[in-house]
N, C-alpha and C positions, 0 to 999 in steps of 0.2 A: 911342200907345195910352194911354187914361186909366186911372186906378186902379180905377174901378168895373168896367170890362170885365174887367180882370185878375182881380179878386175873383170876379166871376161865373163866369168860366171855371174858376177853381180850385175853387170850391164845387161846381160841377156835376161836375167831375172826381172830387172826393173822394166825392160822393154816389154816383156810378157805381161807384167802387171798393167802397164800403160795400155797395151792393146786391149786387154780384157776390160779395163775401166772405160775406154773409148767405146767399145762394143756395147757395154751396158748402157752408157749414155745414149747411144744411137737407138737401141731398142726401146728405151724409156720414151725417147722423143717420138719414135714411130707409133708407139701405143697411144700417146697423147694425141697425135695427129689423127689416127684412126678413130679414136673416140669422138673427136670433134667433127670429123666427116660424117660419122654415123648420126650424130645429133642433127647436123645441118641437112642431111639427106633424109 
């Protein structure tokens, strides 16, 4: 296996993990906002 293929695989793996973590953060934030809105409403 050459170095370029390894690099490409690693970067895509890292990008996927970043996307997932960003998504998790957004869903947590949304849950928080929804809870606060329900309390206020």
